[in-house]
N, C-alpha and C positions, 0 to 999 in steps of 0.2 A: 352533484354528489357522485361518489365513486360506488357503484353497485356491482353485484355479482355478474350481471349481464355484460357490463363493460369489460370486466376482467376476462370473462369467457371469450368475448370477441377478440380481445387483445391477445389472448393465449393462442387462438387459432390463427390470427394475423401474423404474429411474429414467427410462427413456424415456417413461414415462407423464406426467412433469411437466417434464423439462428441455427447453430449447431447444437445437437443434444449434449448437455453437460451433466451426465448422470452422476449421482452422489458416489463418492469414494470413501470407504471407511479408512480412517487413519489410526493405525496401531500406535504410532508415536504419540499423537495428541490425546488419544484415549487414555494411554498409560499415564501421561503427565497430569491430566485433568481429573482422572477418576470417573470419567463419563464415557459413554459410547459415542465417539465423535466421528462425524462425516464431514467431508468438505464438498462444497458445490463449486466446481472449477470454472467459473466464468472467465478466468484468465485464458482459457482455451477457446473462447468465443471467436467468431469470425474476424472481428476487428480488435481482438485482444481484450475485450471488456464487455460487460453487460449492457453498456449504453446503447448499443445498436437496437435493443428491444424498444426502449422508450422513443427513440428518434424515429424508428420505422413506423411504429404505431401512430405517433403524432402526425407524421406526414400522410399516412393512410387516411386519417380522419379529416384532413383538410379538403376544402373545395378546390376545384381545378384553378380557379382564379387566384386563390391564396398561394398555390404552388407556383403558378406561372409568373407571379411577381418576382420570384426568386426568394431564397431562404437565407437567413442570417442567424448566427448564434455566437455565443461566447463559451469558451471551454478551455480547461487546462490540458485537454488532450483526448480523453476517451469519448466524451460526447461529440467532440469535433469529428472524430472518425465515424461515429455512428450516423451523424447527420450527413456527412460527405458521402458515405456509402448509400444511404437511403435516397439522397438527392440524385445520385447517379442512377439508381434503379428506376426512378421516376423521370429521369431525363430533364432535371431542372437545375438552375444555378444555385450554388451554395457558397456563401461567404462566411468564413470562420475567423473570429477575433480571439487570439490566444495571448496570454501573458508573455512578456519577453523572457521570463524564466522557464518557459516550457521546454522540456528536453527536445533536442533536435530530432530524435527519432520520431516523436509524436507529430512534430511539424511536418516532416517529410512524408510520413505516411498519410497525413491528411491531404497534402498536395497530390500525392500519388492517386488518391481516390477522386481527383478532379475538382477539389474545392479551391477557392481563392483564400489565401491565408494572410491575415493582417496581425502583426505582433504589436501589442499595446499594453502598457501598464506592468506593474510588478506582480500583481496577484489577480486572481479570477475576477474579483469585484470591479477592479479598474477596467478590465477587458469587457465585462458585461455592460458597464455604463456606456462605454464607447460604442458597443454593438447596438444597443437600444437607440442611441442617438442617431447612428447611421441608418438604422431601420426606418426611423421617422423621416429622415431627410431624403432617402432614396426610395421610399415606398416598398421596402423589402418586408417579408413576413418573418417576424422574430420567433425563434423557438427557444424557450428558456430551458436550460439543461436540467433543472430540477423543480422549479416553482411553477409547475404546470400539471394539472390533474390528468391530462391525457398521457403525458410523458411518464408520470408516476404509475399510471395504470399499465402501461407497457412494461415497466420494470417489474410490476407485480406478477407477471407471468412466471417469474422465478419461483415464487411461493407455490404456484400451482404445480410446477414440476417437482419441487421438494416434497410436497405432500403426496403426490402420485408415487414417487420413489420410496418415501418413508412415511406411511400413514400414521405411525406411532411417534412422530417427532414431538419432543417436549419443548425444546428451545431452538430458536433460530437467532444466530448472531449476525448482525448486518452492519457494515460500515456506514458512517454518516459523514457527509460533507455538507451539502445544502439540504439534504433530506429527502430527495426524490425516491431513491431506492428504498429507503426505510419506510417511507409512506406507502408505496405500492405493496411491498412485501408484508408489512404489518397489517395493513387494512384487509388484504385478501386472506391472510392467515387467520385473522380473527373472524372473518365472515365464514370461513370453512370450518374452523374449530377454535372457539373462544378460549379453550384451555391452553393453547400453544402460547408460550411466553416468547415475545420478540424483544431482544436486547439490542439496543443501538450501541455502536462503538465509535468513539471519536478520538482523534489524536489530541493529547493533552494540550498541545500548543495551538490548537485551532478548535476549541470546544464551544463553538457558537450555539449549537443546539442545547447543550447543557445549560449554558448561561440564559438562553431564552426560556427554557422550561422553568428554571428557578425564578425568573422574573415574571413568568406568566404571560409573556408577550415576546414578540420577535425583537431581539436586540442585536446591535452591531459591535463586534469586538474592535478594540483600538488597532490591533495588529495580530497577525498570525505568524507562528514560527514552528515549522514542522518539516520533516523530510517526506511526509506523506502529501506530496504536492497535489494529488488528485482530490484530496479532501481539505485543502487549505482554503477555507471559505470564511469570510468575516460575518456574513449575514445569511441566516437560513431562509428558506422560502416562506413568505407570509401566507400564500394560498394553501400550502400543504401543512402549515403548522398545526391547525386544529386536529388533523388526522394523526399527527405525531403525538399530540397531547392525549388523544383518546386511545391510541393503539400500541404505543411503545411502552413496555413495562418498566424499563429502566435504561440508563446509559452508563457505560463503562468508559472511562478516559484512560488512554494508553500512552505512556511516554515513548519517545522515539527510540530509546535504548531497547525496549521490548520488541520493536519492529525489526531492529537489526538482528537480534538473536532468532526471531521467528523466521527471518529470511534464510538463515543458515539451516534451521530445522526443516524448512520446506524444501530447500535445494537437496539436502543430504538424504532426507527420508522419503520424499515424494518425487524427486528429480523434476520439480516444477519451478519455473520462473514466475514469481508473483511480485507485482510492484508494491511499494510500501503501503499505499492506501488499501490495497487488496489484502494485506496481511493483518489488518486491524482485528478482524474477527478471531483469528487463531491466537494472536498475541493477547487477546482479552480472556482466554480460557483460564488462565491462572487466577483471574479475579472473579470468575463466575462462582456464585454461591449455590452450587448444585453438585450432587453426586449420583452416579448410576442412572443418569438420564440420557435420552437420545438427543444429541446436540448436533445441529447443522451449522457450519461456519461458511458463510458466503465469501469466496475469494473473488472480489469484484473486478480485478483486472491484472494484466501481466505486461503492460507496456512500460518497460524500463530501458533506458539507454545504457550503453556499455560502460560509460564512465561512472554513472551512478552505481551500476552493478558492481564494478571493481571496488569502489569506495566502501559500499556496504559490506562486501565480503571481508575486506581488510579490517574494518572496524569490528565486525562480528568475531573474527578470529582473535583479535586483541581482547575483546570483552570476555570471551570464553577462555582466555589465557592459553590459547593454542598457538599464539605468537606473542613473544615478549622480548624485551631488550634489556641487556645488562651492560654495565661498565666495570672493567677491572683494571687495576694498575699493575704493571709487570716490570721486573728488572730489565734493564736495557742490555740483554745478552742473547746470543743465538739459542734457539730451541724453545724459548718460552711460549711462543705462539703454538707450536706443536704440542707442548704439554697441556695447555688449556684445551685445545681441540680434542686431545685424547680423553680427557675427563668427560667432556660433553658427549663424545661418541660412545663411550662406555655406557652412559646412561640412556643411549638411544635418542639423544637430542640431535636435531638437524639444523646446522648453521645455515641461514638463508641470506645473511648480510653481515659484512665485517668491515669495520673502520679501524685503522691502525695509525696512531699518532705518536711519533717519537719525541715531540717537542713540547710536552705539557709541563715538564719539570727539569731542573738541572740535577736533581737527585737521581743518580743512575740506578739506585735500588727500587725506585718507583717512578721511572722516567717515561714509561710507555703506557698510553691509555688505549685499551682495547674495548671497542663498543661492538657487541655482538647481538644480532637479532636472531632468535632461535625459535624453531617450530617444535611444539610439544603436543602431547595428547590431551592436555587439560591441566587443571590446577595441581593435582597430586604429582603429575609428571614434572611440571615446572618446578615445584618445591623440591623434588628429588634432585634435579639438576643443580639447583642453587646450593643445596646442602652438600652435594658432592664437591663442588668447587670450594666451598668453605672448608671442608674436611682436608683438602689439599693445600690449604694455606692462603687461598685467594679470598678477597673480600668483595664479592660482587655487589654492585648497587643497581637497583632497578631504575631505569630511565624511561621516559616517554618515547615510544617508537616514532620514527620519522616516516610518515606514510608517503 
């Protein structure tokens, strides 16, 4: 059983390694949601995510014999770094099995912390099965990233900090992958104040906990498809499932598109880098059925590689219509390109990419195709630029931008 004594011990234990991540009030998300929204920035944690809490507490509770055998776990990245860091603190061997799709940054950081890294399988579940088999064959001590009550208790220290910072909290929004974080946070929150509502948030393309709650038992998804790689889990934890059933008030499922726009909001309004899984809680705000409440969104991690970062930014700008692409046909004569540019410049549009093809037609009155990618301030500005081009006799067609 997870009881208050365990949580209090975990809270004191993890203080040895965690950075204080005090709540930050968000004007942006408060205005959008109609609530008093605070963010819990675990993306600023020592290893870039909350996972160090559960990993460190779990290793702390082990016997010397269990630690000295060597540790092994499976992880999409954040738990890996937590275990690697904690193992280094205790001076013991750590083997981490990670999916082959894990961003290179997470792999390298895990290695930098002294762990041995094995890449196996396409998703977390494949890596986990391999790690458990290896643990049995080599006599290593397996640390489950979420289906472990000690690990979940360590994660629950977040709830203790939230309530200390904001005793009047009404809602806590917590990302769910396998369920360890949600178990720890919801169980402790309910022990301290049963009136607090804890809402789990899953990516729509990997909603294994929602499916399990609907079935009344742990179920396995056929596949997962989401940009939130840290929560791309097919099967939630069986040991922690009863705690989720008891303490999670509801679950919100968030599509990937909402994560992309939440990323832009977080970068531009809070100057914070938060990975896709970590953004689930703020992306869920627009689906939250509440008004004028004190809401805390847990930002679970910030470990994102540069390539993913660039891709999310580009897609976000396109979704917000701050970058768009049009095609126009021009007469094949000097000066036409300058004329089009003048129209766009007059409307304060910024051309960021241009393709000029003189061989699309033998009709010299419409022989040149001009494909322009333009930066705008948003939908209204984009519409104004297109209307200005039409007013000058051009017939712009929107096309899908080439990223």
